[in-house]
N, C-alpha and C positions, 0 to 999 in steps of 0.2 A: 589152768594147768596143775597135775596132781604129780608132786614127786614120791617115788618111794625111794629108801635105801636099804641094799640087802647086803650082807656078806657076799663077797666074790664065790666064796665057797658053796654059796646057795644059787648061786647063777653063774655056773663056770662056763656055758657059751658066752660070755663076755669079756673073757681072759683075754683074746686075741686084741680088741678093741683098747682095753685097759693098758696092756703090753705095748701097743702102737704109741698111746698118748706118753707113757714114761719115757719110751724109747725116743722118740723125738723132741721132747722137750729137754731131759736130763741126761739120757746114757748114751747117744748118738755120738757124742765125742769120743767116748771110751770103747765103745764095742761098734761092731761090724753090722748087727743083725739084730732087731727084737726078740729073736728067739730067746737072748739072753736074758731078757726081761720075761719073756714066758714062762721060762726054766724056774726062774728065781719066784715068780707069783704061782707057779703051781706048789710051791711049800707052803703057800697060805690056803689051807685046806683045813684045818680044825677049827670048826666053829667054836667062838667064845675064847680063842687061845692067842697069844702073840705067836708070829707076826699074822695079821690078817689085813685086808683091803675090802673096804667100802665100796659099793657101786651105786651111783645116783641114777634112776630111771624115770624117764618120763615117756607117758606111753609104750614102756615095755623097752625102751632104745637108751643105752648108757649114754650119758650128758656128762659125767664127771665121775671121780674118784678120789679117794687117798687112802693111804697104806698106814698102819701101824707095826715098827719095826724094833727091835733090839736097839739099834745104833744108827745113827744119820749126822752125828757131828764129831770130827775127827777131834777136834779142839776140846770137847767133852764128853770121852767115853765112860766116864763113871754115872753119867745119867741115863736113864733108862724106864718105859719104851719112849719112843718117837713118834710123832704122826710126819709122814713124809708125802713127797708127790702130791700134794692137793690141786687137784684140777678141775677145772669145770671149763666144758665146751666156750668159747666166747660168744657165740649167740645167746647162750642161757644163762650169763651170768646177771648178777645184781637182780635174782627172783628169789635167795634163799636157799639156793642149792647147796652152797659150801657149808652153810648155817646147819644144815638138814644132816649133810654127811660129818660134820665135827660132833655134832650132838650124837649122832647114831656110833659115831668111832669112840666116844666117853662111856654111852651106855654098855657098849661091848666092855671096853676095859673095865666097868664097874663089875660086870658078871665074871670076867677073868680075874678078879682080885687085883688089879692092878691100884696101885696108890696115887698115882699121877702121870701124866704124859707131858712130854717135852714137844715143843717145835723148835726148829732154826729158821727164822724167817727174815726178811727185809723190815726194816724200821717201818718202811711204807706200807706193809701189808699187816702190822701188827693190829690195828684196828678192828680187823675181820675177826682176827682171835680172840682178843678182849671182849667183844659183845658175845662170846661163846664160852666164855669162863677161864680164858687165859690171863694170865697176868706176867708181865716182864719179869722175869729171873736175873738176866745178864746182860748188860748191854755192850756192842762192841767185840763180840765173840768172833775171831777169825778176821771177817771183815768187817771194816768201819760202820756198815750202814747194817748190819744182821745183828738182832736179838734173840737170844734165848728166852724162851716163854715156858709158863708151866702153867698146867691145869691141875688144881688137886681133883682127886676122884673118889668124894664121897658116898 
């Protein structure tokens, strides 16, 4: 299995799949339709510039995505930018796909002259980010099981 990771701006025909994932997992409590997510993702059009989304492809089919956006933690508006909406299809997990996406997100951040990427995640998922260069920055932010992590970009 070969995984290729591209910016959504390079494969816009996968926008609908990514929008549906984000809507179903995170946005359906706030909005009635995935079209709101699609409109938001359409702002991720400039290559190597925040905001952006990366898409993992296996045999040309999307299997995961993550976004880099200005703000993703209401408790820490002073930090930016953030990795958000990290998703890998359940049947494709534990194959290094999340790591490939996170590494590409960091490479793009470097080209965009970003100095660090933050993520707000559950403490239970922190090891995935730690093995990809993130370190716990703050604990119990907002939710007692939440940590803010930082990946310096060099």
